[in-house]
N, C-alpha and C positions, 0 to 999 in steps of 0.2 A: 777587684777591690772588694773588701769585706763590707757587709751591710753596716751602716752607721745606726747606732741606737739613739733614739730621741729621748730627751729627758722629760720628766713630768713633775709638776709642782704639787706638794702636799696640800691638802684642802685648807687647813687653817693654822698650822704651826710647823716650825722646823725643829727636828730633834737635835739634842746636844751632840750626838755622834751620828755621822752620816756615811753611807757607802758612796762609791764613785758616782752613781747615777743621781742620788739626792744632792751630793755636794756640787755636782755640775749645775744642777738646776738652781741651787742656792746662789751660786756665783754668777748666774745669768748666762751660762753657756748653752748653746743650742744642741750640742752633741757631747756625749760622754768622752769621746776621743779627743775633742778640742780641749776639754778640761785636763785630761790625762797628759796631753802634750805640754801643758803649761805648769804641771806639777814640778816643783823644784826650782822654778823661776818666778812666775807670777803667783802661784799657789804653793802652800807648804807641802812637804811630804806627809803622808798619812801618819797619824800619831799611833794608831793601833793596827798591827798587821798580824792576822791569824794565819794566813796562807797567801799564796801568790794571787788568788782571786778574791780573798776576803780582806779588804783594807778599809780602814775607817778614818775619817777626818773629823776633828772636833770643831763645832761651830765657832768657838772663840778663836781658834787658830785661823779659820777662814775669814772671820771678821777683821783680824789684824792684817791679813794680806790684802783685804779690800779697803783698808784704811778706815774702818768703822769704829775701831777702838785703838787706843794707844798701846804700844808694847810696854810690858813691865820693865822697870829699870832697877838697878842696884841689887840689894840683897834678894828681893822678891824674884828677880829674873834668875839669879843663881840657884835659888831654892827650887823654882819650878823646873829648871834644867836638870838639877841633880835628881829630883823626884822622877822626872821622865826617864832618865838613864837607869835609875834603880828599877823602875817598873818594866822597862823594855830592853834591858840588858845593855 
């Protein structure tokens, strides 16, 4: 079995865009692999993908999945979705 990577907490603030290690810590997971197993069900897919190893989650998306903020509705939701598709193909 591969070695599991522990997460670490940033000293005093959370960045708006997080890699898997930081996102896992933000969500309260003990291991990065536990976070990655829940992506697509409990947690959202990464919003920004540069390569197979460089994926980024936005803090707002994680907050929504954790129930910390309400999801946008109506026109705002369609606009945000269209903007995301335009940016990321």
